[in-house]
C-alpha positions in Angstrom: -13.7 4.1 -9.2 -12.7 4.7 -5.5 -15.0 3.3 -2.9 -15.4 5.3 0.1 -15.3 3.8 3.9 -18.9 5.4 4.2 -20.3 4.0 1.1 -18.9 0.4 1.8 -20.0 0.3 5.2 -23.6 1.5 3.8 -23.5 -1.3 1.5 -22.6 -3.7 4.1 -25.4 -2.7 6.2 -28.0 -3.0 3.8 -26.9 -6.1 2.4 -24.4 -7.8 5.0 -23.2 -10.2 2.4 -22.7 -8.2 -0.7 -19.1 -8.2 -2.0 -17.3 -5.2 -3.5 -18.2 -6.3 -7.0 -20.1 -9.1 -8.5 -18.6 -10.6 -11.4 -20.8 -11.4 -14.6 -22.0 -15.0 -14.6 -19.9 -16.1 -17.5 -17.9 -18.8 -18.3 -14.6 -17.0 -18.1 -15.3 -16.6 -14.3 -14.3 -20.3 -14.1 -10.7 -19.2 -14.5 -10.8 -16.2 -11.9 -9.4 -16.7 -8.5 -11.8 -15.1 -5.9 -10.4 -14.2 -2.4 -12.9 -13.1 0.2 -11.8 -10.6 3.0 -14.2 -11.1 5.9 -13.8 -9.0 9.0 -14.9 -6.3 11.3 -15.5 -3.2 9.5 -17.7 -1.2 11.9 -16.9 -2.4 15.4 -14.3 -2.7 18.0 -11.9 -4.5 15.5 -12.3 -2.4 12.7 -8.8 -0.9 13.1 -7.2 -4.2 13.9 -8.2 -5.4 10.5 -11.2 -3.9 8.5 -10.4 -2.0 5.3 -6.7 -2.0 5.7 -6.7 -5.9 5.6 -8.5 -5.6 2.3 -5.9 -3.0 1.2 -3.1 -5.7 2.1 -4.6 -8.3 0.2 -4.6 -6.0 -2.9 -1.1 -5.0 -2.3 -0.3 -8.9 -2.3 -1.8 -9.2 -5.7 0.1 -6.3 -7.0 3.4 -7.6 -5.5 2.9 -11.0 -6.9 2.2 -9.7 -10.6 -0.9 -11.9 -10.9 -1.6 -10.4 -14.3 1.7 -10.9 -15.7 1.6 -14.4 -14.7 -1.6 -15.1 -16.3 -3.6 -15.2 -12.9 -6.9 -13.3 -12.8 -7.7 -12.4 -9.0 -10.8 -10.8 -7.7 -11.1 -9.6 -4.2 -14.4 -9.5 -2.2 -15.0 -7.9 1.0 -17.7 -8.0 3.9 -18.3 -7.2 7.3 -19.2 -10.0 9.7 -20.2 -7.6 12.7 -18.5 -10.0 15.0 -21.4 -12.4 14.8 -20.8 -16.2 14.0 -24.1 -16.5 12.4 -23.4 -13.7 10.0 -20.0 -14.6 9.2 -21.0 -18.3 8.5 -24.0 -16.9 6.2 -21.5 -14.7 4.4 -19.2 -17.6 3.6 -21.9 -19.9 2.5 -23.3 -17.0 0.1 -19.7 -16.4 -1.1 -19.2 -20.2 -1.9 -22.4 -21.2 -3.3 -23.4 -17.9 -5.2 -20.1 -15.8 -5.9 -17.7 -18.5 -6.5 -15.2 -17.5 -3.8 -12.0 -19.8 -3.5 -10.3 -18.6 -0.4 -11.6 -16.7 2.8 -8.9 -14.5 4.8 -8.7 -12.5 8.0 -11.7 -13.3 10.0 -10.9 -11.7 13.4 -13.3 -12.8 16.4 -12.5 -16.1 17.4 -16.2 -17.3 17.7 -16.7 -16.1 14.0 -13.3 -17.3 12.9 -14.3 -21.1 14.1 -17.8 -20.9 12.6 -16.2 -19.8 9.3 -13.5 -22.5 9.4 -16.4 -25.1 9.8 -18.0 -23.9 6.8 -14.7 -23.9 4.7 -14.0 -27.6 6.0 -17.5 -28.5 4.9 -17.2 -26.9 1.4 -13.9 -27.6 0.7 -12.7 -24.2 0.3 -9.2 -22.7 1.5 -9.2 -20.8 4.6 -6.5 -18.6 5.8 -7.3 -17.1 9.4 -5.1 -14.1 10.6 -7.2 -12.0 12.8 -8.9 -14.8 15.3 -6.5 -15.6 17.9 -7.9 -18.8 19.5 -5.3 -21.6 19.2 -8.3 -24.0 18.6 -7.9 -23.4 14.9 -4.7 -25.6 15.0 -6.1 -27.6 17.9 -9.3 -29.5 18.5 -10.8 -27.7 15.7 -8.1 -27.7 13.1 -9.1 -28.7 9.6 -7.0 -29.6 6.5 -8.5 -26.7 4.6 -7.3 -24.1 7.5 -4.1 -22.3 7.9 -3.5 -19.9 10.8 -1.0 -17.1 10.5 0.5 -14.1 12.5 -0.3 -15.4 16.1 -2.6 -17.0 18.5 -3.4 -17.1 22.2 -0.9 -19.8 23.2 2.1 -17.5 21.5 0.6 -14.2 23.3 0.3 -16.1 26.8 3.9 -17.5 26.3 5.5 -14.2 25.3 3.8 -11.4 26.9 2.6 -13.4 29.8 5.7 -15.4 30.4 7.7 -12.0 30.3 5.4 -10.2 32.8 5.9 -12.9 35.5 9.6 -13.1 34.9 9.7 -9.2 35.6 8.0 -9.7 39.2 4.4 -9.7 38.3 3.4 -12.7 40.3 -0.3 -11.9 41.2 -2.8 -11.4 38.6 -6.4 -10.1 37.8 -7.9 -10.7 34.5 -10.4 -8.4 32.6 -11.7 -10.8 29.9 -13.9 -10.5 27.0 -16.7 -13.0 27.4 -16.3 -15.0 24.2 -14.0 -17.8 23.2 -10.9 -15.7 22.4 -10.9 -13.8 25.7 -11.4 -17.3 27.7 -8.9 -19.1 25.6 -6.3 -16.1 26.4 -7.1 -16.0 30.0 -6.7 -19.9 30.4 -3.5 -20.0 28.5 -1.9 -17.0 30.3 -3.2 -18.5 33.6 -1.2 -21.7 32.9 2.0 -19.8 32.2 1.5 -17.6 35.4 1.0 -20.8 37.7 3.6 -22.9 36.1 6.1 -19.9 37.0 4.9 -19.9 40.8 2.4 -17.1 40.4 -1.2 -16.8 41.4 -4.3 -15.5 39.8 -6.3 -13.6 42.4 -9.6 -13.1 40.4 -11.1 -12.0 37.0 -14.0 -10.1 35.5 -15.7 -11.2 32.3 -17.8 -8.5 30.3 -20.2 -8.7 27.5 -18.7 -8.6 24.1 -18.9 -6.4 21.8 -21.2 -4.3 23.8 -19.0 -3.0 26.6 -17.4 0.6 26.5 -17.5 1.3 30.3 -14.9 -0.7 32.3 -14.9 1.1 35.4 -16.7 -1.4 37.6 -14.2 -4.1 36.5 -11.3 -1.9 37.1 -12.3 -1.1 40.6 -12.8 -4.8 41.1 -9.2 -5.3 39.8 -7.9 -2.6 42.1 -9.5 -4.1 45.2 -7.8 -7.3 44.6 -4.4 -6.1 45.4 -3.0 -7.6 42.2 0.3 -6.7 40.8 -0.9 -7.3 37.1 -3.9 -6.4 35.3 -4.1 -8.8 32.6 -6.5 -7.8 29.7 -7.7 -10.6 27.7 -9.2 -8.6 25.1 -8.4 -6.8 22.0 -8.8 -3.9 19.6 -11.0 -0.8 21.0 -11.6 -2.7 24.1 -8.0 -2.7 25.0 -7.6 0.8 24.4 -10.5 1.8 26.3 -9.4 -0.5 29.3 -6.0 1.1 29.2 -7.3 4.8 29.1 -10.0 4.2 32.1 -7.3 2.3 34.0 -5.2 5.6 33.8 -8.0 7.9 34.6 -8.7 5.7 37.8 -5.2 5.9 39.0 -4.9 2.1 38.6 -1.5 2.2 36.8 0.2 3.7 39.9 0.4 0.5 41.6 -0.7 -2.1 39.0 1.1 -3.2 36.0 -0.9 -3.5 32.8 -0.2 -6.7 30.8 -2.0 -6.0 27.3 -1.7 -9.7 26.1 -3.0 -8.7 22.6 -2.2 -5.4 21.6 -1.4 -3.9 18.0 0.7 -0.8 16.8 -2.7 0.7 15.8 -3.9 0.5 19.4 -0.7 2.4 20.5 -1.5 4.9 17.9 -4.8 5.3 19.2 -3.8 5.6 22.9 -0.9 8.0 22.0 2.9 7.5 23.6 2.2 9.5 26.7 -0.4 7.0 27.8 0.9 3.9 26.0 4.7 4.2 26.9 6.3 1.5 28.8 3.7 -1.1 28.1 5.0 -4.4 26.8 3.4 -6.5 24.1 3.9 -9.0 21.5 3.5 -8.8 17.6 5.1 -10.9 14.9 5.4 -7.9 12.6 6.5 -4.4 13.0 6.8 -2.1 10.1 10.2 -0.7 11.0 11.9 -4.1 12.0 14.2 -4.2 8.9 14.6 -2.8 5.5 12.0 -5.2 3.8 9.3 -4.6 6.5 9.8 -1.0 6.1 9.6 -1.0 2.5 6.6 -3.0 2.3 4.6 -0.9 4.9 5.7 2.2 2.8 3.9 0.6 -0.2 1.1 -0.1 1.8 0.9 3.4 3.5 0.4 4.7 -0.2 -3.2 3.1 0.2 -3.7 3.7 3.7 -2.2 7.1 4.4 -3.3 7.2 8.0 -2.2 3.9 9.0 0.8 1.4 9.4 0.0 -2.2 9.1 -0.1 -4.3 12.2 0.6 -8.1 12.3 -2.9 -9.0 11.2 -3.0 -6.8 8.2 0.6 -8.0 7.3 -0.5 -11.6 7.6 -3.2 -10.8 5.1 -0.8 -9.7 2.9 1.7 -12.6 3.3 -1.2 -15.2 3.5 -2.7 -14.1 0.2 0.8 -13.7 -1.6 1.5 -17.4 -0.5 -1.8 -18.6 -1.6 -1.4 -17.2 -5.1 2.1 -18.9 -5.3 0.5 -22.1 -4.4 -2.4 -21.3 -7.0 0.2 -20.7 -9.6 2.0 -23.9 -9.0 -1.0 -26.3 -9.0 -3.1 -24.5 -11.5 -6.2 -22.5 -11.2 -8.5 -25.3 -12.1 -7.1 -27.6 -9.2 -7.0 -24.7 -6.7 -10.8 -24.1 -7.4 -11.5 -27.8 -7.5 -10.1 -28.4 -3.9 -9.5 -26.0 -1.1 -7.7 -28.8 0.7 -5.4 -29.4 -2.2 -4.5 -25.6 -2.1 -3.7 -25.6 1.5 -1.6 -28.8 1.2 0.5 -27.2 -1.3 1.0 -24.1 0.7 2.3 -26.2 3.7 4.4 -28.2 1.2 6.1 -24.6 0.1 8.3 -22.5 2.6 6.8 -19.1 2.9 9.1 -16.1 1.7 7.7 -12.6 2.0 8.8 -8.9 3.0 6.5 -9.0 5.9 7.6 -12.2 7.9 10.5 -13.6 5.9 11.0 -17.3 5.0 8.9 -19.4 7.5 7.4 -23.0 7.6 3.7 -23.9 8.0 3.4 -26.8 10.2 1.1 -29.8 9.3 -1.6 -28.7 11.6 -1.9 -25.5 9.6 0.1 -23.4 12.2 2.5 -20.6 10.4 5.7 -20.8 12.5 6.5 -17.0 12.3 9.0 -15.3 15.1 7.4 -13.6 17.9 8.8 -10.3 19.0 8.3 -9.0 22.6 8.2 -5.2 22.3 8.2 -2.2 24.7 6.4 0.9 23.7 8.7 4.0 23.6 8.5 7.1 25.7 7.6 10.3 23.5 11.2 11.3 23.7 12.5 8.3 22.0 10.3 8.5 19.1 12.0 9.8 16.1 9.6 9.7 13.5 5.8 9.1 13.1 4.8 5.6 14.1 8.1 4.9 15.5 6.7 3.3 18.7 8.6 0.0 19.4 11.8 -1.2 21.1 12.6 -4.7 20.6 13.2 -6.8 23.7 13.3 -10.4 22.8 12.8 -12.3 19.8 11.5 -16.1 20.0 11.9 -18.0 17.0 8.8 -19.4 15.1 9.9 -23.1 16.1 9.5 -22.1 19.9 7.0 -19.2 19.7 3.8 -21.4 19.5 2.2 -24.6 21.3 4.1 -27.8 20.5 2.4 -29.8 17.8 1.9 -32.8 19.8 0.1 -30.7 22.5 -2.6 -29.4 20.1 -4.5 -32.7 19.7 -5.1 -31.9 16.0 -7.7 -34.6 14.8 -5.9 -35.2 11.5 -2.5 -35.2 13.1 -1.3 -38.8 13.6 1.6 -39.6 15.7 
């Protein structure tokens, strides 16, 4: 039976922590691997991850051929509402009541860090994809955590660094007032200043309750900065850019969308988004494998092409199942740290990111791609939005291991 978006969100609102289905409490459940997809399904990040991330996890199970390999896998899903206490509560109930073995996705860095702490406490595997904070592999790292797809250091290094090199040497930041926004602003400021640039000011706004950015954009305009750095994501980025165009800010000021996804470009439309420079670690039309994977996923999400978060949910789930098959279901269920350790010991290989390495601190070293959004006349088919400018290898795209101060890494 298909579950509609309205029905799923209604169930989430009523129970917040109810899974898609609860397995009967029978002994056979001990042999079932349960994956919990925890994300925003109703707020500003619903298009960044949401139900499309759930579809990508299910595609990974199908592509892995779990049933043919004798592996039984169930997928649960819930909306954390961008609230750390709600996210942590869901994680605890999933572990204590529902027997979940691994949690994946978890956008919103404050929620991502809270869930990471619960997973470490409960010794359950955690693959974060949606949250941006580099602290997941830094001071708040854990042997139960892997961080896929991107982080704030990578974004600042790629998009921020490229913007400064192109002449954008004075900046004003519009920043979501929580850990992700502050982390992204701080990381980008470091790259701007290292290149000889200056930050002229910033405005922080309440997250996730802000939709009108006009007063902040006027402050940015008054600063005279050449670059408006958007330290936000999802619907906030889309609304910021739309309103910047309406105010005429883009006539003299370059917009640096420090975290932007193809789903955001789609929401903006090419006439508004054209010329924007952004970084993703996945693009559906990057090569034959990414295109074929995206077409498989699109059958389940007909109005969407996967972005790097959704592709990361696919890749992370696939690699986790490979590790479970390798060490055995009983061992994986007994220790999330053991499952994560086996994932680190095995090179990743999937149609989304290719062959990559998971570093000791849990950072997945995927390549970073700097893209420019095409003009409408350059687009040849639906979702044909990006021109590739620069490819940064995974070994260079992320913060050096020695600079992260991960507590369980010993020199």
